[in-house]
mmCIF file as gemmi writes it, N, C-alpha and C atoms, coordinates in Angstrom:
data_model
loop_
_atom_site.group_PDB
_atom_site.id
_atom_site.type_symbol
_atom_site.label_atom_id
_atom_site.label_alt_id
_atom_site.label_comp_id
_atom_site.label_asym_id
_atom_site.label_entity_id
_atom_site.label_seq_id
_atom_site.pdbx_PDB_ins_code
_atom_site.Cartn_x
_atom_site.Cartn_y
_atom_site.Cartn_z
_atom_site.occupancy
_atom_site.B_iso_or_equiv
_atom_site.pdbx_formal_charge
_atom_site.auth_seq_id
_atom_site.auth_asym_id
_atom_site.pdbx_PDB_model_num
ATOM 1 N N . MET Axp A 1 ? 65.947 25.447 28.612 1 0 ? 1 A 1
ATOM 2 C CA . MET Axp A 1 ? 65.649 24.171 29.222 1 0 ? 1 A 1
ATOM 3 C C . MET Axp A 1 ? 66.683 23.162 28.737 1 0 ? 1 A 1
ATOM 4 N N . THR Axp A 2 ? 67.27 22.414 29.635 1 0 ? 2 A 1
ATOM 5 C CA . THR Axp A 2 ? 68.272 21.408 29.302 1 0 ? 2 A 1
ATOM 6 C C . THR Axp A 2 ? 67.757 20.034 29.709 1 0 ? 2 A 1
ATOM 7 N N . ALA Axp A 3 ? 67.841 19.097 28.791 1 0 ? 3 A 1
ATOM 8 C CA . ALA Axp A 3 ? 67.414 17.728 29.08 1 0 ? 3 A 1
ATOM 9 C C . ALA Axp A 3 ? 68.626 16.813 29.031 1 0 ? 3 A 1
ATOM 10 N N . GLU Axp A 4 ? 68.677 15.895 29.942 1 0 ? 4 A 1
ATOM 11 C CA . GLU Axp A 4 ? 69.755 14.911 29.95 1 0 ? 4 A 1
ATOM 12 C C . GLU Axp A 4 ? 69.169 13.541 29.669 1 0 ? 4 A 1
ATOM 13 N N . TYR Axp A 5 ? 69.904 12.765 28.89 1 0 ? 5 A 1
ATOM 14 C CA . TYR Axp A 5 ? 69.46 11.418 28.558 1 0 ? 5 A 1
ATOM 15 C C . TYR Axp A 5 ? 70.638 10.482 28.744 1 0 ? 5 A 1
ATOM 16 N N . THR Axp A 6 ? 70.431 9.42 29.463 1 0 ? 6 A 1
ATOM 17 C CA . THR Axp A 6 ? 71.461 8.411 29.666 1 0 ? 6 A 1
ATOM 18 C C . THR Axp A 6 ? 70.955 7.109 29.075 1 0 ? 6 A 1
ATOM 19 N N . ALA Axp A 7 ? 71.658 6.623 28.053 1 0 ? 7 A 1
ATOM 20 C CA . ALA Axp A 7 ? 71.275 5.362 27.423 1 0 ? 7 A 1
ATOM 21 C C . ALA Axp A 7 ? 71.756 4.205 28.284 1 0 ? 7 A 1
ATOM 22 N N . SER Axp A 8 ? 70.913 3.226 28.449 1 0 ? 8 A 1
ATOM 23 C CA . SER Axp A 8 ? 71.314 2.04 29.194 1 0 ? 8 A 1
ATOM 24 C C . SER Axp A 8 ? 70.675 0.814 28.556 1 0 ? 8 A 1
ATOM 25 N N . THR Axp A 9 ? 71.335 -0.292 28.717 1 0 ? 9 A 1
ATOM 26 C CA . THR Axp A 9 ? 70.824 -1.548 28.2 1 0 ? 9 A 1
ATOM 27 C C . THR Axp A 9 ? 70.655 -2.506 29.358 1 0 ? 9 A 1
ATOM 28 N N . GLU Axp A 10 ? 69.474 -3.055 29.473 1 0 ? 10 A 1
ATOM 29 C CA . GLU Axp A 10 ? 69.224 -4.021 30.531 1 0 ? 10 A 1
ATOM 30 C C . GLU Axp A 10 ? 69.503 -5.413 29.978 1 0 ? 10 A 1
ATOM 31 N N . LEU Axp A 11 ? 70.441 -6.103 30.571 1 0 ? 11 A 1
ATOM 32 C CA . LEU Axp A 11 ? 70.822 -7.431 30.114 1 0 ? 11 A 1
ATOM 33 C C . LEU Axp A 11 ? 69.885 -8.482 30.689 1 0 ? 11 A 1
ATOM 34 N N . PRO Axp A 12 ? 69.629 -9.55 29.935 1 0 ? 12 A 1
ATOM 35 C CA . PRO Axp A 12 ? 68.793 -10.623 30.471 1 0 ? 12 A 1
ATOM 36 C C . PRO Axp A 12 ? 69.533 -11.368 31.581 1 0 ? 12 A 1
ATOM 37 N N . ALA Axp A 13 ? 68.802 -12.1 32.371 1 0 ? 13 A 1
ATOM 38 C CA . ALA Axp A 13 ? 69.405 -12.896 33.438 1 0 ? 13 A 1
ATOM 39 C C . ALA Axp A 13 ? 70.305 -13.974 32.835 1 0 ? 13 A 1
ATOM 40 N N . ALA Axp A 14 ? 71.342 -14.356 33.556 1 0 ? 14 A 1
ATOM 41 C CA . ALA Axp A 14 ? 72.236 -15.416 33.09 1 0 ? 14 A 1
ATOM 42 C C . ALA Axp A 14 ? 71.424 -16.687 32.875 1 0 ? 14 A 1
ATOM 43 N N . GLY Axp A 15 ? 71.745 -17.401 31.794 1 0 ? 15 A 1
ATOM 44 C CA . GLY Axp A 15 ? 71.03 -18.636 31.481 1 0 ? 15 A 1
ATOM 45 C C . GLY Axp A 15 ? 71.104 -18.929 30 1 0 ? 15 A 1
ATOM 46 N N . THR Axp A 16 ? 70.435 -19.98 29.582 1 0 ? 16 A 1
ATOM 47 C CA . THR Axp A 16 ? 70.407 -20.393 28.184 1 0 ? 16 A 1
ATOM 48 C C . THR Axp A 16 ? 69.041 -20.069 27.597 1 0 ? 16 A 1
ATOM 49 N N . TYR Axp A 17 ? 69.032 -19.411 26.453 1 0 ? 17 A 1
ATOM 50 C CA . TYR Axp A 17 ? 67.803 -19.007 25.776 1 0 ? 17 A 1
ATOM 51 C C . TYR Axp A 17 ? 67.778 -19.63 24.388 1 0 ? 17 A 1
ATOM 52 N N . ARG Axp A 18 ? 66.643 -20.214 24.012 1 0 ? 18 A 1
ATOM 53 C CA . ARG Axp A 18 ? 66.496 -20.774 22.668 1 0 ? 18 A 1
ATOM 54 C C . ARG Axp A 18 ? 66.073 -19.685 21.696 1 0 ? 18 A 1
ATOM 55 N N . ILE Axp A 19 ? 66.563 -19.777 20.464 1 0 ? 19 A 1
ATOM 56 C CA . ILE Axp A 19 ? 66.179 -18.849 19.396 1 0 ? 19 A 1
ATOM 57 C C . ILE Axp A 19 ? 64.964 -19.441 18.697 1 0 ? 19 A 1
ATOM 58 N N . HIS Axp A 20 ? 63.947 -18.634 18.472 1 0 ? 20 A 1
ATOM 59 C CA . HIS Axp A 20 ? 62.715 -19.077 17.811 1 0 ? 20 A 1
ATOM 60 C C . HIS Axp A 20 ? 62.96 -19.081 16.3 1 0 ? 20 A 1
ATOM 61 N N . PRO Axp A 21 ? 63.08 -20.263 15.667 1 0 ? 21 A 1
ATOM 62 C CA . PRO Axp A 21 ? 63.447 -20.328 14.25 1 0 ? 21 A 1
ATOM 63 C C . PRO Axp A 21 ? 62.47 -19.643 13.296 1 0 ? 21 A 1
ATOM 64 N N . GLU Axp A 22 ? 61.182 -19.695 13.579 1 0 ? 22 A 1
ATOM 65 C CA . GLU Axp A 22 ? 60.2 -19.109 12.668 1 0 ? 22 A 1
ATOM 66 C C . GLU Axp A 22 ? 60.249 -17.58 12.661 1 0 ? 22 A 1
ATOM 67 N N . GLN Axp A 23 ? 60.89 -16.991 13.649 1 0 ? 23 A 1
ATOM 68 C CA . GLN Axp A 23 ? 60.926 -15.531 13.728 1 0 ? 23 A 1
ATOM 69 C C . GLN Axp A 23 ? 62.346 -14.969 13.637 1 0 ? 23 A 1
ATOM 70 N N . SER Axp A 24 ? 63.308 -15.802 13.211 1 0 ? 24 A 1
ATOM 71 C CA . SER Axp A 24 ? 64.7 -15.369 13.252 1 0 ? 24 A 1
ATOM 72 C C . SER Axp A 24 ? 65.417 -15.641 11.937 1 0 ? 24 A 1
ATOM 73 N N . THR Axp A 25 ? 66.325 -14.763 11.594 1 0 ? 25 A 1
ATOM 74 C CA . THR Axp A 25 ? 67.167 -14.926 10.411 1 0 ? 25 A 1
ATOM 75 C C . THR Axp A 25 ? 68.586 -14.453 10.735 1 0 ? 25 A 1
ATOM 76 N N . VAL Axp A 26 ? 69.517 -14.856 9.87 1 0 ? 26 A 1
ATOM 77 C CA . VAL Axp A 26 ? 70.895 -14.376 9.953 1 0 ? 26 A 1
ATOM 78 C C . VAL Axp A 26 ? 71.167 -13.612 8.662 1 0 ? 26 A 1
ATOM 79 N N . CYS Axp A 27 ? 71.677 -12.4 8.782 1 0 ? 27 A 1
ATOM 80 C CA . CYS Axp A 27 ? 72.015 -11.597 7.612 1 0 ? 27 A 1
ATOM 81 C C . CYS Axp A 27 ? 73.531 -11.57 7.447 1 0 ? 27 A 1
ATOM 82 N N . TYR Axp A 28 ? 73.979 -11.678 6.209 1 0 ? 28 A 1
ATOM 83 C CA . TYR Axp A 28 ? 75.405 -11.73 5.89 1 0 ? 28 A 1
ATOM 84 C C . TYR Axp A 28 ? 75.732 -10.645 4.874 1 0 ? 28 A 1
ATOM 85 N N . ARG Axp A 29 ? 76.88 -10.035 5.05 1 0 ? 29 A 1
ATOM 86 C CA . ARG Axp A 29 ? 77.359 -9.046 4.083 1 0 ? 29 A 1
ATOM 87 C C . ARG Axp A 29 ? 78.844 -9.296 3.889 1 0 ? 29 A 1
ATOM 88 N N . GLY Axp A 30 ? 79.255 -9.492 2.656 1 0 ? 30 A 1
ATOM 89 C CA . GLY Axp A 30 ? 80.66 -9.754 2.357 1 0 ? 30 A 1
ATOM 90 C C . GLY Axp A 30 ? 81.006 -9.284 0.959 1 0 ? 30 A 1
ATOM 91 N N . ARG Axp A 31 ? 82.233 -9.488 0.578 1 0 ? 31 A 1
ATOM 92 C CA . ARG Axp A 31 ? 82.713 -9.105 -0.749 1 0 ? 31 A 1
ATOM 93 C C . ARG Axp A 31 ? 82.658 -10.293 -1.693 1 0 ? 31 A 1
ATOM 94 N N . HIS Axp A 32 ? 82.397 -10.017 -2.961 1 0 ? 32 A 1
ATOM 95 C CA . HIS Axp A 32 ? 82.419 -11.019 -4.007 1 0 ? 32 A 1
ATOM 96 C C . HIS Axp A 32 ? 83.818 -11.604 -4.1 1 0 ? 32 A 1
ATOM 97 N N . MET Axp A 33 ? 83.954 -12.762 -4.693 1 0 ? 33 A 1
ATOM 98 C CA . MET Axp A 33 ? 85.228 -13.468 -4.769 1 0 ? 33 A 1
ATOM 99 C C . MET Axp A 33 ? 86.387 -12.587 -5.241 1 0 ? 33 A 1
ATOM 100 N N . PHE Axp A 34 ? 86.138 -11.718 -6.179 1 0 ? 34 A 1
ATOM 101 C CA . PHE Axp A 34 ? 87.198 -10.854 -6.697 1 0 ? 34 A 1
ATOM 102 C C . PHE Axp A 34 ? 87.268 -9.518 -5.964 1 0 ? 34 A 1
ATOM 103 N N . GLY Axp A 35 ? 86.42 -9.319 -4.983 1 0 ? 35 A 1
ATOM 104 C CA . GLY Axp A 35 ? 86.442 -8.109 -4.186 1 0 ? 35 A 1
ATOM 105 C C . GLY Axp A 35 ? 85.849 -6.895 -4.872 1 0 ? 35 A 1
ATOM 106 N N . LEU Axp A 36 ? 85.181 -7.088 -6.003 1 0 ? 36 A 1
ATOM 107 C CA . LEU Axp A 36 ? 84.647 -5.955 -6.759 1 0 ? 36 A 1
ATOM 108 C C . LEU Axp A 36 ? 83.262 -5.523 -6.303 1 0 ? 36 A 1
ATOM 109 N N . GLY Axp A 37 ? 82.51 -6.421 -5.754 1 0 ? 37 A 1
ATOM 110 C CA . GLY Axp A 37 ? 81.148 -6.069 -5.361 1 0 ? 37 A 1
ATOM 111 C C . GLY Axp A 37 ? 80.797 -6.624 -3.995 1 0 ? 37 A 1
ATOM 112 N N . VAL Axp A 38 ? 79.769 -6.058 -3.4 1 0 ? 38 A 1
ATOM 113 C CA . VAL Axp A 38 ? 79.283 -6.491 -2.099 1 0 ? 38 A 1
ATOM 114 C C . VAL Axp A 38 ? 78.164 -7.501 -2.302 1 0 ? 38 A 1
ATOM 115 N N . VAL Axp A 39 ? 78.165 -8.545 -1.492 1 0 ? 39 A 1
ATOM 116 C CA . VAL Axp A 39 ? 77.125 -9.561 -1.535 1 0 ? 39 A 1
ATOM 117 C C . VAL Axp A 39 ? 76.387 -9.537 -0.199 1 0 ? 39 A 1
ATOM 118 N N . ASN Axp A 40 ? 75.071 -9.461 -0.25 1 0 ? 40 A 1
ATOM 119 C CA . ASN Axp A 40 ? 74.226 -9.516 0.939 1 0 ? 40 A 1
ATOM 120 C C . ASN Axp A 40 ? 73.338 -10.746 0.827 1 0 ? 40 A 1
ATOM 121 N N . ALA Axp A 41 ? 73.094 -11.424 1.922 1 0 ? 41 A 1
ATOM 122 C CA . ALA Axp A 41 ? 72.205 -12.579 1.903 1 0 ? 41 A 1
ATOM 123 C C . ALA Axp A 41 ? 71.55 -12.72 3.273 1 0 ? 41 A 1
ATOM 124 N N . THR Axp A 42 ? 70.374 -13.339 3.28 1 0 ? 42 A 1
ATOM 125 C CA . THR Axp A 42 ? 69.658 -13.621 4.517 1 0 ? 42 A 1
ATOM 126 C C . THR Axp A 42 ? 69.343 -15.112 4.539 1 0 ? 42 A 1
ATOM 127 N N . PHE Axp A 43 ? 69.625 -15.767 5.657 1 0 ? 43 A 1
ATOM 128 C CA . PHE Axp A 43 ? 69.417 -17.201 5.802 1 0 ? 43 A 1
ATOM 129 C C . PHE Axp A 43 ? 68.426 -17.469 6.935 1 0 ? 43 A 1
ATOM 130 N N . ARG Axp A 44 ? 67.665 -18.561 6.802 1 0 ? 44 A 1
ATOM 131 C CA . ARG Axp A 44 ? 66.763 -18.995 7.873 1 0 ? 44 A 1
ATOM 132 C C . ARG Axp A 44 ? 67.571 -19.683 8.962 1 0 ? 44 A 1
ATOM 133 N N . ILE Axp A 45 ? 67.196 -19.473 10.197 1 0 ? 45 A 1
ATOM 134 C CA . ILE Axp A 45 ? 67.799 -20.185 11.316 1 0 ? 45 A 1
ATOM 135 C C . ILE Axp A 45 ? 66.998 -21.465 11.537 1 0 ? 45 A 1
ATOM 136 N N . VAL Axp A 46 ? 67.69 -22.603 11.576 1 0 ? 46 A 1
ATOM 137 C CA . VAL Axp A 46 ? 67.052 -23.892 11.832 1 0 ? 46 A 1
ATOM 138 C C . VAL Axp A 46 ? 66.917 -24.113 13.337 1 0 ? 46 A 1
ATOM 139 N N . SER Axp A 47 ? 67.977 -23.813 14.061 1 0 ? 47 A 1
ATOM 140 C CA . SER Axp A 47 ? 67.957 -23.92 15.519 1 0 ? 47 A 1
ATOM 141 C C . SER Axp A 47 ? 69.067 -23.054 16.09 1 0 ? 47 A 1
ATOM 142 N N . GLY Axp A 48 ? 68.957 -22.729 17.355 1 0 ? 48 A 1
ATOM 143 C CA . GLY Axp A 48 ? 70.013 -21.938 17.969 1 0 ? 48 A 1
ATOM 144 C C . GLY Axp A 48 ? 69.727 -21.63 19.419 1 0 ? 48 A 1
ATOM 145 N N . GLU Axp A 49 ? 70.788 -21.203 20.089 1 0 ? 49 A 1
ATOM 146 C CA . GLU Axp A 49 ? 70.64 -20.81 21.485 1 0 ? 49 A 1
ATOM 147 C C . GLU Axp A 49 ? 71.625 -19.704 21.819 1 0 ? 49 A 1
ATOM 148 N N . ILE Axp A 50 ? 71.245 -18.933 22.816 1 0 ? 50 A 1
ATOM 149 C CA . ILE Axp A 50 ? 72.08 -17.855 23.337 1 0 ? 50 A 1
ATOM 150 C C . ILE Axp A 50 ? 72.395 -18.207 24.782 1 0 ? 50 A 1
ATOM 151 N N . LEU Axp A 51 ? 73.667 -18.252 25.107 1 0 ? 51 A 1
ATOM 152 C CA . LEU Axp A 51 ? 74.093 -18.509 26.475 1 0 ? 51 A 1
ATOM 153 C C . LEU Axp A 51 ? 74.568 -17.199 27.071 1 0 ? 51 A 1
ATOM 154 N N . VAL Axp A 52 ? 73.801 -16.665 28.01 1 0 ? 52 A 1
ATOM 155 C CA . VAL Axp A 52 ? 74.176 -15.437 28.704 1 0 ? 52 A 1
ATOM 156 C C . VAL Axp A 52 ? 74.914 -15.859 29.965 1 0 ? 52 A 1
ATOM 157 N N . ALA Axp A 53 ? 76.21 -15.524 30.023 1 0 ? 53 A 1
ATOM 158 C CA . ALA Axp A 53 ? 77.045 -15.907 31.155 1 0 ? 53 A 1
ATOM 159 C C . ALA Axp A 53 ? 76.973 -14.84 32.243 1 0 ? 53 A 1
ATOM 160 N N . ASP Axp A 54 ? 77.356 -15.229 33.454 1 0 ? 54 A 1
ATOM 161 C CA . ASP Axp A 54 ? 77.407 -14.259 34.554 1 0 ? 54 A 1
ATOM 162 C C . ASP Axp A 54 ? 78.338 -13.105 34.19 1 0 ? 54 A 1
ATOM 163 N N . GLN Axp A 55 ? 79.461 -13.439 33.563 1 0 ? 55 A 1
ATOM 164 C CA . GLN Axp A 55 ? 80.362 -12.414 33.041 1 0 ? 55 A 1
ATOM 165 C C . GLN Axp A 55 ? 79.993 -12.272 31.567 1 0 ? 55 A 1
ATOM 166 N N . THR Axp A 56 ? 79.33 -11.19 31.202 1 0 ? 56 A 1
ATOM 167 C CA . THR Axp A 56 ? 78.736 -11.059 29.865 1 0 ? 56 A 1
ATOM 168 C C . THR Axp A 56 ? 79.734 -11.223 28.73 1 0 ? 56 A 1
ATOM 169 N N . THR Axp A 57 ? 81.003 -10.939 28.946 1 0 ? 57 A 1
ATOM 170 C CA . THR Axp A 57 ? 81.998 -11.112 27.88 1 0 ? 57 A 1
ATOM 171 C C . THR Axp A 57 ? 82.233 -12.579 27.557 1 0 ? 57 A 1
ATOM 172 N N . SER Axp A 58 ? 81.75 -13.491 28.381 1 0 ? 58 A 1
ATOM 173 C CA . SER Axp A 58 ? 81.867 -14.929 28.127 1 0 ? 58 A 1
ATOM 174 C C . SER Axp A 58 ? 80.598 -15.505 27.496 1 0 ? 58 A 1
ATOM 175 N N . SER Axp A 59 ? 79.633 -14.682 27.169 1 0 ? 59 A 1
ATOM 176 C CA . SER Axp A 59 ? 78.386 -15.132 26.557 1 0 ? 59 A 1
ATOM 177 C C . SER Axp A 59 ? 78.64 -15.614 25.132 1 0 ? 59 A 1
ATOM 178 N N . THR Axp A 60 ? 77.803 -16.554 24.656 1 0 ? 60 A 1
ATOM 179 C CA . THR Axp A 60 ? 77.967 -17.1 23.307 1 0 ? 60 A 1
ATOM 180 C C . THR Axp A 60 ? 76.62 -17.233 22.612 1 0 ? 60 A 1
ATOM 181 N N . VAL Axp A 61 ? 76.678 -17.296 21.281 1 0 ? 61 A 1
ATOM 182 C CA . VAL Axp A 61 ? 75.503 -17.56 20.446 1 0 ? 61 A 1
ATOM 183 C C . VAL Axp A 61 ? 75.883 -18.677 19.495 1 0 ? 61 A 1
ATOM 184 N N . THR Axp A 62 ? 75.017 -19.701 19.391 1 0 ? 62 A 1
ATOM 185 C CA . THR Axp A 62 ? 75.243 -20.817 18.481 1 0 ? 62 A 1
ATOM 186 C C . THR Axp A 62 ? 73.992 -20.99 17.638 1 0 ? 62 A 1
ATOM 187 N N . VAL Axp A 63 ? 74.152 -21.032 16.299 1 0 ? 63 A 1
ATOM 188 C CA . VAL Axp A 63 ? 73.002 -21.232 15.419 1 0 ? 63 A 1
ATOM 189 C C . VAL Axp A 63 ? 73.345 -22.213 14.307 1 0 ? 63 A 1
ATOM 190 N N . SER Axp A 64 ? 72.33 -22.91 13.827 1 0 ? 64 A 1
ATOM 191 C CA . SER Axp A 64 ? 72.411 -23.707 12.607 1 0 ? 64 A 1
ATOM 192 C C . SER Axp A 64 ? 71.511 -23.022 11.604 1 0 ? 64 A 1
ATOM 193 N N . ILE Axp A 65 ? 72.014 -22.844 10.375 1 0 ? 65 A 1
ATOM 194 C CA . ILE Axp A 65 ? 71.219 -22.149 9.357 1 0 ? 65 A 1
ATOM 195 C C . ILE Axp A 65 ? 70.899 -23.078 8.202 1 0 ? 65 A 1
ATOM 196 N N . ASP Axp A 66 ? 69.866 -22.738 7.463 1 0 ? 66 A 1
ATOM 197 C CA . ASP Axp A 66 ? 69.514 -23.408 6.221 1 0 ? 66 A 1
ATOM 198 C C . ASP Axp A 66 ? 70.385 -22.776 5.146 1 0 ? 66 A 1
ATOM 199 N N . ALA Axp A 67 ? 71.188 -23.58 4.438 1 0 ? 67 A 1
ATOM 200 C CA . ALA Axp A 67 ? 72.139 -23.039 3.466 1 0 ? 67 A 1
ATOM 201 C C . ALA Axp A 67 ? 71.474 -22.432 2.236 1 0 ? 67 A 1
ATOM 202 N N . ASP Axp A 68 ? 70.188 -22.707 2.006 1 0 ? 68 A 1
ATOM 203 C CA . ASP Axp A 68 ? 69.486 -22.044 0.909 1 0 ? 68 A 1
ATOM 204 C C . ASP Axp A 68 ? 69.296 -20.581 1.28 1 0 ? 68 A 1
ATOM 205 N N . VAL Axp A 69 ? 69.66 -19.697 0.379 1 0 ? 69 A 1
ATOM 206 C CA . VAL Axp A 69 ? 69.544 -18.268 0.643 1 0 ? 69 A 1
ATOM 207 C C . VAL Axp A 69 ? 68.072 -17.88 0.613 1 0 ? 69 A 1
ATOM 208 N N . LEU Axp A 70 ? 67.635 -17.203 1.674 1 0 ? 70 A 1
ATOM 209 C CA . LEU Axp A 70 ? 66.248 -16.75 1.763 1 0 ? 70 A 1
ATOM 210 C C . LEU Axp A 70 ? 66.017 -15.564 0.851 1 0 ? 70 A 1
ATOM 211 N N . ARG Axp A 71 ? 66.901 -14.559 0.92 1 0 ? 71 A 1
ATOM 212 C CA . ARG Axp A 71 ? 66.784 -13.354 0.102 1 0 ? 71 A 1
ATOM 213 C C . ARG Axp A 71 ? 68.169 -12.954 -0.4 1 0 ? 71 A 1
ATOM 214 N N . PRO Axp A 72 ? 68.592 -13.44 -1.553 1 0 ? 72 A 1
ATOM 215 C CA . PRO Axp A 72 ? 69.899 -13.019 -2.067 1 0 ? 72 A 1
ATOM 216 C C . PRO Axp A 72 ? 69.816 -11.591 -2.586 1 0 ? 72 A 1
ATOM 217 N N . GLU Axp A 73 ? 70.834 -10.82 -2.331 1 0 ? 73 A 1
ATOM 218 C CA . GLU Axp A 73 ? 70.898 -9.441 -2.811 1 0 ? 73 A 1
ATOM 219 C C . GLU Axp A 73 ? 72.32 -9.169 -3.291 1 0 ? 73 A 1
ATOM 220 N N . ILE Axp A 74 ? 72.495 -9.047 -4.585 1 0 ? 74 A 1
ATOM 221 C CA . ILE Axp A 74 ? 73.831 -8.799 -5.143 1 0 ? 74 A 1
ATOM 222 C C . ILE Axp A 74 ? 73.87 -7.403 -5.727 1 0 ? 74 A 1
């Protein structure tokens, strides 16, 4: 028996969507100043929006974050 599976992603309709701050975070991963260790952090989103353009490659995301780290992980 052979099964075929085709993955597809359904894109939302073109328009502007607000990000729900109480249910959203931004996660960051980078290198320490000297490049010796990895730094991970999670920040709260204060506000934001997603602009889905007719041509999806022109879509944008804009967010404002709370600079206090929600969950620092070093």
